[in-house]
Residue frames as a rotation matrix with the C-alpha (Angstrom) as fourth column:
MET 1
0.569 0.822 0.000 0.00
0.822 -0.569 0.000 0.00
0.000 0.000 -1.000 0.00
ARG 2
0.464 -0.469 -0.751 2.79
0.176 -0.782 0.598 2.41
-0.868 -0.410 -0.281 0.92
SER 3
-0.625 -0.754 0.200 4.71
0.322 -0.015 0.947 1.82
-0.711 0.656 0.252 -2.34
LYS 4
-0.164 0.662 0.732 1.50
0.979 0.017 0.204 2.33
0.123 0.749 -0.651 -4.35
TYR 5
0.795 0.450 -0.407 0.93
0.539 -0.832 0.133 5.69
-0.278 -0.325 -0.904 -2.61
LEU 6
0.071 -0.872 -0.484 4.56
0.094 -0.477 0.874 6.69
-0.993 -0.107 0.048 -3.11
ALA 7
-0.650 -0.274 0.709 4.38
0.677 0.216 0.704 5.82
-0.346 0.937 0.045 -6.81
LEU 8
0.313 0.852 0.419 1.17
0.929 -0.366 0.052 7.86
0.198 0.373 -0.906 -7.19
LEU 9
0.725 -0.108 -0.681 2.77
0.290 -0.848 0.443 10.78
-0.625 -0.519 -0.583 -5.36
LEU 10
-0.352 -0.935 -0.054 5.86
0.242 -0.146 0.959 10.64
-0.904 0.324 0.278 -7.60
VAL 11
-0.471 0.249 0.846 3.78
0.882 0.112 0.457 10.54
0.019 0.962 -0.273 -10.78
SER 12
0.649 0.761 -0.015 1.60
0.759 -0.645 0.089 13.43
0.058 -0.069 -0.996 -9.57
GLY 13
0.470 -0.555 -0.687 4.64
0.189 -0.696 0.692 15.46
-0.862 -0.455 -0.222 -8.56
LEU 14
-0.601 -0.702 0.382 6.34
0.491 0.053 0.870 14.89
-0.631 0.710 0.313 -11.91
GLY 15
-0.067 0.679 0.731 3.20
0.970 -0.128 0.208 15.98
0.235 0.723 -0.650 -13.73
ALA 16
0.826 0.365 -0.429 3.01
0.497 -0.831 0.249 19.15
-0.266 -0.419 -0.868 -11.64
LEU 17
0.011 -0.911 -0.413 6.66
0.194 -0.403 0.894 19.93
-0.981 -0.090 0.172 -12.31
LEU 18
-0.632 -0.211 0.745 6.19
0.741 0.115 0.662 19.51
-0.226 0.971 0.084 -16.04
ALA 19
0.364 0.857 0.365 3.13
0.899 -0.426 0.102 21.76
0.243 0.291 -0.925 -15.97
LEU 20
0.820 -0.081 -0.567 4.96
0.244 -0.846 0.474 24.49
-0.518 -0.527 -0.674 -14.08
GLY 21
-0.025 -0.999 0.021 8.22
0.387 0.010 0.922 24.09
-0.922 0.032 0.387 -15.93
GLY 22
-0.670 -0.258 -0.696 7.19
-0.469 -0.580 0.666 24.92
-0.576 0.772 0.268 -19.45
CYS 23
0.452 0.831 -0.325 5.18
-0.748 0.155 -0.645 24.09
-0.486 0.534 0.691 -22.52
GLN 24
-0.219 -0.459 0.861 5.67
0.173 0.850 0.497 20.83
-0.960 0.258 -0.107 -24.32
GLY 25
0.761 0.531 0.374 5.55
0.409 0.055 -0.911 20.43
-0.504 0.846 -0.175 -28.05
ALA 26
0.567 -0.655 -0.500 8.91
-0.762 -0.647 -0.016 22.00
-0.313 0.390 -0.866 -28.82
PRO 27
0.511 -0.456 -0.728 11.56
-0.396 0.627 -0.671 20.05
0.763 0.631 0.140 -30.68
LYS 28
0.978 -0.207 -0.021 13.41
0.131 0.534 0.835 17.52
-0.162 -0.820 0.549 -28.59
GLY 29
0.501 -0.861 0.088 17.13
0.125 -0.029 -0.992 17.70
0.856 0.508 0.094 -27.96
GLY 30
-0.120 -0.935 -0.334 20.08
0.404 0.261 -0.877 18.54
0.907 -0.240 0.346 -25.80
ALA 31
-0.644 -0.341 0.685 19.53
-0.356 -0.659 -0.663 21.04
0.677 -0.671 0.303 -22.99
THR 32
0.133 0.689 -0.713 18.12
0.575 0.532 0.622 19.99
0.807 -0.493 -0.325 -19.62
GLY 33
0.544 0.180 -0.819 17.31
0.832 -0.238 0.501 22.18
-0.105 -0.955 -0.279 -16.63
ALA 34
0.940 -0.334 0.066 19.21
-0.330 -0.942 -0.060 25.32
0.082 0.035 -0.996 -15.71
GLN 35
0.629 -0.776 0.048 22.81
0.771 0.630 0.095 24.70
-0.104 -0.023 0.994 -16.54
ASN 36
0.552 -0.614 -0.564 26.02
-0.436 -0.789 0.433 26.65
-0.711 0.007 -0.703 -16.44
ASP 37
0.808 -0.318 0.495 27.97
0.582 0.555 -0.594 26.21
-0.086 0.769 0.634 -19.63
SER 38
0.562 -0.663 -0.495 31.45
-0.496 -0.749 0.440 27.33
-0.662 -0.002 -0.749 -20.54
GLY 39
0.124 -0.595 0.794 34.13
0.593 0.686 0.422 26.63
-0.796 0.419 0.437 -23.08
ALA 40
-0.811 -0.480 0.336 34.73
0.525 -0.342 0.779 27.64
-0.259 0.808 0.529 -26.65
PRO 41
-0.650 0.616 -0.446 32.51
-0.640 -0.760 -0.117 30.19
-0.411 0.210 0.887 -28.37
ALA 42
-0.043 0.768 0.639 29.20
-0.108 0.632 -0.767 28.58
-0.993 -0.102 0.056 -29.21
ALA 43
-0.826 -0.229 0.514 28.87
0.412 0.376 0.830 26.88
-0.383 0.898 -0.216 -32.59
GLU 44
0.052 0.957 0.287 25.29
0.986 -0.003 -0.168 28.18
-0.160 0.292 -0.943 -32.84
ALA 45
-0.073 -0.142 -0.987 26.63
0.274 -0.954 0.117 31.75
-0.959 -0.262 0.109 -32.87
SER 46
-0.880 -0.329 -0.341 26.80
-0.221 -0.351 0.910 31.61
-0.419 0.877 0.236 -36.65
ALA 47
-0.469 0.787 0.401 23.22
0.831 0.547 -0.102 30.35
-0.300 0.285 -0.910 -37.07
THR 48
-0.961 0.213 0.178 21.19
-0.094 -0.854 0.512 32.70
0.261 0.475 0.840 -39.26
LEU 49
-0.515 0.821 -0.246 17.83
0.701 0.238 -0.673 33.61
-0.494 -0.519 -0.698 -37.76
PRO 50
-0.581 0.340 0.740 15.20
0.552 -0.503 0.665 35.28
0.598 0.794 0.104 -39.99
GLY 51
-0.905 0.182 -0.385 13.71
0.215 -0.586 -0.781 38.34
-0.368 -0.789 0.491 -38.31
LEU 52
0.077 0.995 0.056 10.11
0.795 -0.028 -0.606 39.51
-0.602 0.091 -0.793 -38.43
ASP 53
0.427 0.021 -0.904 11.49
-0.188 -0.976 -0.111 42.72
-0.885 0.218 -0.412 -39.93
GLY 54
1.000 -0.015 -0.022 12.99
-0.017 0.270 -0.963 40.78
0.021 0.963 0.270 -42.86
MET 55
0.303 -0.949 0.086 16.55
-0.819 -0.306 -0.485 41.18
0.486 0.077 -0.870 -41.58
ASP 56
0.573 -0.212 -0.792 18.59
0.295 0.955 -0.042 38.09
0.765 -0.209 0.609 -40.73
THR 57
0.536 -0.364 0.761 20.29
-0.807 -0.486 0.335 37.98
0.248 -0.794 -0.555 -37.34
SER 58
0.380 -0.428 -0.820 22.99
0.321 0.892 -0.317 35.89
0.868 -0.143 0.476 -35.72
ILE 59
0.893 -0.117 -0.434 24.46
0.423 -0.108 0.900 35.81
-0.152 -0.987 -0.047 -32.23
ALA 60
0.025 -0.989 0.149 27.90
0.989 0.047 0.144 36.45
-0.149 0.143 0.978 -33.75
GLN 61
-0.046 -0.026 0.999 26.90
0.544 -0.839 0.003 39.96
0.838 0.544 0.053 -34.81
TYR 62
0.786 0.392 0.478 26.45
-0.175 -0.600 0.780 40.88
0.593 -0.697 -0.403 -31.12
LYS 63
0.240 -0.780 -0.578 29.95
0.834 0.471 -0.289 39.89
0.497 -0.413 0.763 -29.98
GLY 64
-0.789 -0.529 0.313 30.95
0.253 -0.744 -0.619 42.13
0.560 -0.409 0.721 -27.09
LYS 65
-0.277 0.785 0.554 27.40
-0.857 -0.463 0.227 42.13
0.435 -0.412 0.801 -25.73
VAL 66
-0.841 0.196 0.505 25.56
-0.177 0.781 -0.599 39.76
-0.511 -0.593 -0.622 -23.42
VAL 67
-0.554 0.633 -0.540 22.95
-0.701 -0.005 0.713 37.91
0.449 0.774 0.447 -25.48
VAL 68
-0.528 0.536 0.658 19.84
-0.278 0.623 -0.731 36.10
-0.802 -0.569 -0.180 -24.26
VAL 69
-0.741 0.362 -0.565 18.26
-0.504 0.256 0.825 33.82
0.443 0.896 -0.007 -26.86
ASN 70
-0.616 0.625 0.479 14.74
-0.421 0.253 -0.871 33.00
-0.666 -0.738 0.107 -25.67
PHE 71
-0.899 0.375 -0.225 12.77
0.009 0.530 0.848 30.30
0.437 0.760 -0.480 -27.50
TRP 72
-0.676 0.737 -0.026 9.04
-0.178 -0.197 -0.964 30.91
-0.715 -0.647 0.264 -27.01
ALA 73
-0.782 0.523 0.340 5.63
0.528 0.264 0.807 30.60
0.332 0.811 -0.482 -28.71
THR 74
-0.653 0.591 0.474 2.44
-0.502 -0.806 0.313 32.65
0.567 -0.033 0.823 -28.75
TRP 75
0.348 0.859 -0.375 0.45
-0.317 0.484 0.815 29.74
0.882 -0.165 0.441 -27.27
CYS 76
-0.146 -0.544 -0.827 2.89
0.602 0.614 -0.510 29.04
0.785 -0.572 0.238 -24.40
GLN 77
0.808 0.575 0.128 1.61
0.233 -0.513 0.826 30.31
0.540 -0.638 -0.549 -21.04
PRO 78
0.545 -0.663 -0.513 4.97
0.670 -0.024 0.742 30.14
-0.504 -0.748 0.432 -19.18
CYS 79
-0.387 -0.659 0.645 6.49
0.909 -0.389 0.148 32.09
0.153 0.644 0.750 -22.09
LYS 80
0.197 0.575 0.794 3.91
0.374 -0.793 0.481 34.81
0.906 0.202 -0.372 -21.50
VAL 81
0.896 -0.009 -0.444 5.07
0.434 -0.193 0.880 35.01
-0.094 -0.981 -0.169 -17.87
GLU 82
0.051 -0.992 -0.119 8.66
0.821 -0.026 0.570 35.61
-0.569 -0.127 0.813 -19.00
ILE 83
0.037 -0.051 0.998 7.95
0.888 -0.457 -0.057 38.12
0.459 0.888 0.028 -21.77
PRO 84
0.889 0.274 0.366 7.28
0.119 -0.912 0.393 41.08
0.442 -0.306 -0.843 -19.41
TRP 85
0.678 -0.720 -0.148 10.54
0.231 0.018 0.973 40.27
-0.698 -0.694 0.178 -17.60
LEU 86
-0.076 -0.728 0.681 12.41
0.943 0.170 0.288 40.25
-0.325 0.664 0.674 -20.91
ILE 87
0.448 0.303 0.841 10.86
0.589 -0.808 -0.023 43.60
0.673 0.506 -0.540 -21.85
GLU 88
0.998 -0.070 0.005 11.95
-0.046 -0.587 0.809 44.99
-0.054 -0.807 -0.588 -18.47
PHE 89
0.366 -0.923 0.118 15.48
0.489 0.298 0.820 43.56
-0.792 -0.242 0.561 -18.83
ASN 90
0.061 -0.303 0.951 15.77
0.982 -0.152 -0.112 45.00
0.179 0.941 0.289 -22.34
GLU 91
0.710 0.288 0.643 14.84
0.234 -0.957 0.170 48.46
0.665 0.030 -0.747 -21.06
LYS 92
0.954 -0.284 0.097 17.01
-0.184 -0.298 0.937 48.27
-0.237 -0.911 -0.337 -17.93
TYR 93
0.309 -0.892 0.331 20.09
0.123 0.382 0.916 46.41
-0.943 -0.242 0.228 -19.19
GLY 94
0.714 0.009 0.700 20.03
0.694 0.125 -0.709 47.12
-0.094 0.992 0.083 -22.94
PRO 95
0.879 -0.396 0.266 22.03
-0.289 -0.886 -0.362 50.34
0.379 0.241 -0.893 -22.50
LYS 96
0.400 -0.748 0.530 24.59
-0.748 0.068 0.661 48.33
-0.530 -0.661 -0.532 -20.50
GLY 97
-0.506 -0.696 -0.509 25.14
-0.860 0.360 0.362 45.81
-0.068 0.621 -0.781 -23.30
LEU 98
-0.516 0.404 0.755 22.29
0.021 0.888 -0.460 43.26
-0.856 -0.221 -0.467 -23.12
VAL 99
-0.590 0.408 -0.696 20.66
-0.791 -0.119 0.600 41.99
0.162 0.905 0.393 -26.32
ILE 100
-0.345 0.567 0.748 17.53
-0.223 0.725 -0.652 39.84
-0.912 -0.392 -0.124 -26.22
LEU 101
-0.721 0.175 -0.670 16.54
-0.650 0.163 0.742 37.71
0.239 0.971 -0.004 -29.19
GLY 102
-0.125 0.769 0.627 13.11
-0.563 0.466 -0.683 36.13
-0.817 -0.438 0.375 -28.99
VAL 103
-0.898 -0.199 -0.393 12.90
-0.437 0.520 0.734 33.03
0.059 0.830 -0.554 -31.22
SER 104
0.017 0.985 0.173 9.27
-0.907 0.088 -0.412 32.22
-0.420 -0.150 0.895 -31.99
MET 105
-0.922 -0.313 0.229 8.64
-0.232 0.918 0.322 28.51
-0.311 0.244 -0.919 -32.43
ASP 106
0.041 0.999 0.010 5.08
-0.422 0.026 -0.906 28.91
-0.906 0.033 0.422 -33.75
ASP 107
-0.345 -0.129 0.930 4.43
0.580 0.749 0.319 26.46
-0.738 0.649 -0.184 -36.59
GLU 108
0.593 0.700 0.398 2.36
0.757 -0.314 -0.573 29.09
-0.276 0.641 -0.716 -38.42
GLY 109
-0.326 -0.894 0.306 5.34
0.944 -0.326 0.053 31.46
0.052 0.307 0.950 -38.49
LYS 110
-0.963 -0.269 0.029 5.11
0.269 -0.963 0.005 35.12
0.027 0.012 1.000 -39.36
LYS 111
-0.431 0.862 0.268 1.34
-0.008 -0.301 0.954 35.18
0.903 0.408 0.137 -40.02
VAL 112
0.548 0.594 -0.590 0.71
0.578 0.241 0.780 34.38
0.605 -0.768 -0.211 -36.32
VAL 113
-0.044 -0.694 -0.719 3.77
0.993 -0.112 0.046 35.92
-0.113 -0.711 0.694 -34.69
GLN 114
-0.778 -0.337 0.530 3.69
0.468 -0.874 0.130 39.35
0.420 0.349 0.838 -36.33
PRO 115
0.065 0.850 0.523 0.14
-0.052 -0.520 0.852 40.24
0.997 -0.082 0.011 -35.17
PHE 116
0.627 0.104 -0.772 0.92
0.699 0.361 0.617 38.89
0.343 -0.927 0.154 -31.68
VAL 117
-0.347 -0.865 -0.363 4.03
0.933 -0.358 -0.038 41.06
-0.097 -0.352 0.931 -31.37
ALA 118
-0.736 0.067 0.673 2.26
0.261 -0.890 0.373 44.10
0.624 0.450 0.638 -32.83
ASN 119
-0.007 0.922 0.388 -0.88
-0.264 -0.376 0.888 43.84
0.965 -0.096 0.246 -30.67
GLN 120
0.433 0.189 -0.881 -0.15
0.654 0.607 0.452 41.94
0.620 -0.772 0.140 -27.46
VAL 121
0.151 -0.314 0.937 0.31
-0.498 -0.843 -0.203 44.21
0.854 -0.436 -0.283 -24.44
PHE 122
0.104 -0.245 -0.964 2.07
0.701 0.705 -0.104 43.07
0.705 -0.665 0.245 -21.27
GLN 123
0.950 0.174 0.261 2.12
-0.074 -0.684 0.725 44.68
0.305 -0.708 -0.637 -17.84
VAL 124
0.081 -0.979 -0.189 5.71
0.732 0.187 -0.655 45.72
0.676 -0.086 0.732 -17.07
ASN 125
-0.787 -0.387 -0.481 6.16
0.617 -0.464 -0.636 47.41
0.023 -0.797 0.604 -13.70
GLY 126
-0.222 0.828 -0.515 2.54
0.524 -0.344 -0.779 48.56
-0.822 -0.443 -0.358 -13.81
HIS 127
-0.155 0.125 -0.980 2.74
-0.642 -0.767 0.003 49.94
-0.751 0.630 0.199 -17.36
PRO 128
0.715 0.430 0.551 1.29
0.142 0.683 -0.717 48.38
-0.685 0.591 0.427 -20.53
GLU 129
-0.033 -0.789 -0.614 4.08
-0.777 -0.366 0.512 47.61
-0.628 0.494 -0.601 -23.00
LYS 130
0.933 0.243 -0.264 4.62
-0.359 0.639 -0.680 45.63
0.004 0.730 0.684 -26.18
MET 131
0.590 -0.762 0.265 7.55
0.637 0.642 0.427 43.35
-0.495 -0.083 0.865 -26.93
ASP 132
0.911 -0.259 -0.320 10.43
-0.345 -0.905 -0.251 45.72
-0.225 0.339 -0.914 -27.65
TYR 133
-0.095 -0.964 0.249 13.24
-0.484 0.263 0.835 43.31
-0.870 -0.041 -0.491 -28.37
LYS 134
-0.446 -0.194 -0.874 14.25
-0.895 0.122 0.429 41.59
0.023 0.973 -0.228 -31.62
ILE 135
0.268 0.592 0.760 11.93
-0.415 0.783 -0.464 38.74
-0.870 -0.191 0.455 -32.63
VAL 136
-0.567 -0.457 -0.685 13.11
-0.823 0.273 0.499 36.09
-0.041 0.847 -0.531 -35.06
LEU 137
0.560 0.810 -0.175 11.39
-0.827 0.560 -0.054 33.04
0.055 0.175 0.983 -36.50
GLY 138
-0.511 -0.734 0.448 12.50
-0.769 0.623 0.142 29.58
-0.383 -0.271 -0.883 -35.46
ASN 139
0.580 0.605 -0.545 11.80
-0.732 0.681 -0.023 26.02
0.357 0.412 0.838 -36.51
ASP 140
0.967 -0.183 0.176 13.16
0.069 0.858 0.510 22.55
-0.244 -0.481 0.842 -35.79
ASN 141
0.493 -0.830 0.260 16.32
0.679 0.180 -0.712 23.23
0.544 0.527 0.652 -37.81
VAL 142
0.152 -0.395 0.906 17.06
-0.367 -0.874 -0.319 26.41
0.918 -0.284 -0.278 -35.84
ALA 143
0.750 0.189 0.634 16.41
-0.661 0.170 0.731 24.61
0.030 -0.967 0.253 -32.54
ASP 144
0.901 -0.433 -0.004 18.77
0.432 0.900 -0.052 21.82
0.026 0.045 0.999 -33.59
LYS 145
0.249 -0.843 0.477 21.57
0.272 -0.412 -0.870 24.36
0.929 0.346 0.127 -34.11
PHE 146
0.032 -0.164 0.986 21.19
-0.811 -0.581 -0.071 25.23
0.585 -0.797 -0.152 -30.43
GLY 147
-0.899 -0.430 0.081 21.27
-0.405 0.750 -0.523 21.58
0.164 -0.504 -0.848 -29.36
GLY 148
-0.439 0.821 -0.366 17.52
0.381 0.539 0.751 21.01
0.814 0.190 -0.549 -29.50
LEU 149
-0.549 0.385 0.742 14.75
-0.736 -0.643 -0.211 21.92
0.396 -0.662 0.637 -27.10
LEU 150
-0.913 0.280 -0.297 12.89
0.380 0.850 -0.366 19.90
0.149 -0.447 -0.882 -24.49
GLY 151
0.129 0.971 -0.203 10.11
0.989 -0.140 -0.039 22.44
-0.067 -0.196 -0.978 -24.07
LEU 152
-0.317 -0.132 0.939 9.26
0.373 -0.928 -0.004 26.11
0.872 0.349 0.343 -24.03
PRO 153
0.870 -0.484 -0.099 10.42
-0.459 -0.719 -0.522 28.51
0.181 0.499 -0.847 -22.87
THR 154
0.563 -0.825 -0.053 14.09
0.789 0.518 0.329 27.65
-0.244 -0.227 0.943 -23.25
SER 155
0.963 -0.268 0.008 16.76
-0.261 -0.942 -0.214 30.33
0.064 0.204 -0.977 -23.00
PHE 156
0.396 -0.918 -0.025 20.47
0.904 0.395 -0.163 30.41
0.160 0.042 0.986 -23.70
VAL 157
0.953 -0.164 -0.255 22.67
-0.065 -0.932 0.356 33.13
-0.296 -0.323 -0.899 -22.22
TYR 158
0.464 -0.827 0.317 25.93
0.799 0.236 -0.553 34.10
0.382 0.510 0.771 -23.94
GLY 159
0.341 -0.458 -0.821 28.68
0.587 -0.578 0.566 36.21
-0.734 -0.675 0.071 -22.40
ARG 160
0.663 -0.122 -0.739 30.39
-0.414 -0.882 -0.226 39.13
-0.624 0.456 -0.635 -24.09
ASP 161
-0.417 -0.905 -0.080 33.00
-0.655 0.238 0.717 36.71
-0.630 0.352 -0.692 -25.45
GLY 162
-0.100 0.485 -0.869 30.33
-0.932 0.260 0.252 34.72
0.348 0.835 0.426 -27.32
LYS 163
-0.871 -0.243 -0.427 30.56
-0.099 0.938 -0.332 31.72
0.482 -0.247 -0.841 -25.01
LYS 164
0.217 0.966 -0.142 27.38
-0.103 0.168 0.980 30.11
0.971 -0.198 0.136 -23.72
VAL 165
-0.743 -0.506 0.439 27.24
-0.432 -0.140 -0.891 30.63
0.512 -0.851 -0.115 -19.95
LYS 166
-0.718 0.544 0.433 23.81
-0.281 0.342 -0.897 29.28
-0.636 -0.766 -0.093 -19.06
THR 167
-0.737 0.615 -0.281 20.92
-0.081 0.332 0.940 27.24
0.671 0.715 -0.195 -20.40
ILE 168
-0.755 0.583 0.299 17.49
-0.428 -0.092 -0.899 27.59
-0.497 -0.807 0.319 -18.83
VAL 169
-0.795 0.548 -0.261 14.80
0.103 0.546 0.831 25.05
0.598 0.634 -0.491 -19.72
GLY 170
0.018 0.884 -0.467 11.30
0.925 0.163 0.344 25.95
0.380 -0.438 -0.814 -18.58
LEU 171
0.660 0.351 0.664 10.17
0.120 -0.922 0.369 28.96
0.741 -0.164 -0.651 -16.62
ALA 172
-0.429 -0.828 -0.362 13.07
0.672 -0.024 -0.741 30.40
0.604 -0.561 0.566 -14.63
ASP 173
0.459 0.598 -0.657 12.37
0.876 -0.427 0.224 32.58
-0.147 -0.678 -0.720 -11.65
TYR 174
0.884 0.010 0.467 12.84
0.179 -0.930 -0.321 36.32
0.431 0.367 -0.824 -11.82
PRO 175
0.753 -0.646 0.123 15.70
-0.477 -0.407 0.779 36.56
-0.453 -0.646 -0.615 -9.26
ASP 176
0.248 -0.672 0.697 17.65
0.478 0.711 0.515 33.90
-0.843 0.205 0.498 -11.19
TRP 177
0.575 0.022 0.818 17.28
0.789 -0.279 -0.547 35.93
0.216 0.960 -0.178 -14.39
VAL 178
0.945 -0.192 0.265 18.51
-0.234 -0.963 0.135 39.10
0.229 -0.190 -0.955 -12.66
LYS 179
0.549 -0.773 0.318 21.48
-0.258 0.205 0.944 37.30
-0.795 -0.601 -0.087 -11.08
THR 180
0.261 -0.434 0.863 22.46
0.777 0.625 0.079 35.71
-0.574 0.649 0.500 -14.39
ILE 181
0.661 0.040 0.749 22.21
0.618 -0.595 -0.513 38.92
0.425 0.802 -0.419 -16.42
GLU 182
0.911 -0.315 0.267 23.89
-0.399 -0.841 0.367 41.17
0.109 -0.440 -0.891 -13.87
GLY 183
0.535 -0.733 0.419 26.65
0.043 0.520 0.853 38.57
-0.844 -0.439 0.310 -13.45
GLN 184
0.201 -0.426 0.882 27.49
0.940 0.337 -0.052 38.90
-0.275 0.840 0.468 -17.14
LEU 185
0.719 0.104 0.687 27.23
0.398 -0.872 -0.285 42.67
0.569 0.479 -0.668 -17.42
């Protein structure tokens, strides 16, 4: 009886963690949990990401800046929790050298993402604001260049030297974001 209860508790707890941690449905692959990474400059730095504005972007073009690459989708509720934080961080830390790239993983692409970005308003420190950081379009091939995704949101943080310093899978907490960003700036 005790082992049956324990098994039920473990399954329920795992389900709750998955629900809180992020949205499923993203491409599968490498990163797991919040990780510190270090080593050579990231291979994905040269990946070309098509922007909503028609301009291609790559992490490499931001060398010398701290870059957050945030994989998200319009349908992902945990992503919508992080977006106001990213807007705030862009406003607060952008002048100090932070660049945020939002990589939309919506299957419908630009026809869904562009209206969302243009019209969706988020509360940021009590003020209504729209997404004010660079949005690019992703797909399975783009995700694979970053090592794959287990779910959304997933974020990769790169230091000024272009090296990946942290991977965050699922919804990170606000203080962890602040500590990570301020530690790189």
